[in-house]
C-alpha positions in Angstrom: 156.7 73.2 76.6 155.9 76.6 78.1 153.7 77.4 75.3 151.4 74.4 76.1 151.1 75.5 79.7 150.4 79.1 78.6 147.6 78.1 76.2 146.1 75.8 78.9 146.2 78.6 81.4 144.4 81.0 79.1 141.7 78.4 78.2 141.1 77.4 81.8 141.2 81.0 83.1 138.7 82.0 80.4 136.5 79.1 81.2 136.4 79.8 84.9 135.5 83.5 84.2 132.5 82.3 82.2 131.4 79.9 85.0 131.9 82.6 87.6 129.8 85.0 85.5 127.0 82.5 85.3 127.2 81.7 89.0 127.5 85.3 90.2 124.3 86.4 88.4 122.1 84.6 91.0 121.0 86.3 94.3 123.5 85.8 97.1 125.8 83.7 95.0 128.9 86.0 95.5 129.2 84.8 99.2 128.6 81.2 98.1 131.5 81.5 95.5 133.8 82.9 98.2 132.9 80.1 100.6 133.5 77.4 98.0 136.8 79.1 97.1 137.8 79.1 100.7 136.9 75.5 101.2 138.8 74.3 98.2 141.9 76.3 99.1 141.7 75.0 102.7 141.5 71.4 101.5 144.4 71.9 99.1 146.5 73.6 101.8 145.8 70.8 104.3 146.8 68.1 101.9 149.9 70.1 101.1 150.8 70.4 104.8 150.2 66.7 105.4 152.3 65.6 102.5 155.2 68.0 103.2 155.1 67.5 106.9 154.5 71.1 107.8 153.4 71.8 111.3 151.0 74.5 112.5 152.7 77.6 113.8 150.4 80.1 115.6 152.6 83.1 114.8 152.5 82.2 111.2 148.8 81.7 111.2 148.2 85.1 112.8 150.2 86.7 110.1 148.3 84.8 107.4 145.0 86.2 108.7 145.7 89.6 107.3 146.7 88.3 104.0 143.7 86.0 103.8 141.4 88.9 104.7 142.8 91.0 101.8 142.4 88.0 99.5 138.8 87.4 100.5 137.9 91.2 100.0 139.5 91.1 96.6 137.8 87.9 95.5 134.4 89.5 96.8 134.8 92.6 94.7 136.0 90.4 91.8 132.9 88.2 91.9 130.6 91.1 92.5 131.9 92.9 89.5 130.9 90.0 87.3 127.3 90.9 87.8 128.0 94.1 85.8 130.4 93.0 83.2 130.3 91.3 79.9 132.2 88.0 79.5 
């Protein structure tokens, strides 16, 4: 069963890279991609928290801000690099 998931992961990751390459070639689209990525992750996190009944903790959110900042910076460079790479 793991082989099926591994193959699906490779196919979906490769497909997303092609779509990101196409979208990042436009002017100003890197910031748009980061915004869309953030919106989708926020919605998924909110749904997960509502299903699991997890409450908001201010201390945990403050710790997460640093991690989120590093993730946003890495995604910015990742999307920006697609302008100069062949996919």
